[in-house]
N, C-alpha and C positions, 0 to 999 in steps of 0.2 A: 581882328578878322575885315580886312577891307571888303571881302564880297560877301558878308554875312547874308542870310536870309532873316527877315524881320518878319515876324508873324504876331499880329495883332488881334485879339479878341475880347469879347464882353461876354461875362457869364454871370447868371446869379451865384451867389456865396455858395449857395447847396451843391450846385453843378460842380463849381469850382473844387470844393471840397471832396466830393465823390471821384471825380478826377485825379486829384492828388493820392487819395488812397488806392485807387486802383494803378496809378503808376508806381507807388511806392510797393504794393504787392509784386507787381509784373518785375521791377528792379530787383527785389528780393530774390525773388526765383531766378532770374536770369543771371545775377551775381552767383547764386549758390551753384549753379550749374556751371558756369565757367571757371569758379574758383578751382574745383576738383579736376576739369579737364587737363588733359596730358600737356596741351600747349602752355598753360600757365603752372602746373603742378610745383614745378621745380623752382620757381620764383618765390623767394622770401617773402613772407606774409606783409611786411612792410612795403614791398615795391607791387604785390600782385595786383590790389584794385587799381591803381595807375596803369599799369600795363594791359588789364583787361579793357579800361576804357579806351587806351589808345589802339586797340585791336577791334574794338566793337561799338561802332559809331553810333549805333541806336541807343546804347546805353549811356553813352557821353550825351546825347541829346535829352535822354529821359531825365538826367542828372540835371541838366540846365532847366528844363521845363518844371521839375519838381521844386527847384530853387525859385523859379519866377513865380510859380503859384503859391508857395509859402509866403513870399514877400507880399505879394497881391493881398493874400487873404488877412494878412496882419494889419496891413494899412487900412482894409476895409473895417476891421473891429474896433 
């Protein structure tokens, strides 16, 4: 990612945890919505999640942000 956007922030652990919970719920709802959409319904289960992430950039960004938050929260504890 040569032209990647870097976002740096400082959050209290409680806010980071709340954000992570909200992101997980939003991601779960979006995945469920796209999983059964006509565009992805015929893609095999093993490939469908990746296909959704390739076509829905907001979900790919959410996944990266959830991973970064999880890692940061683990290093604080």
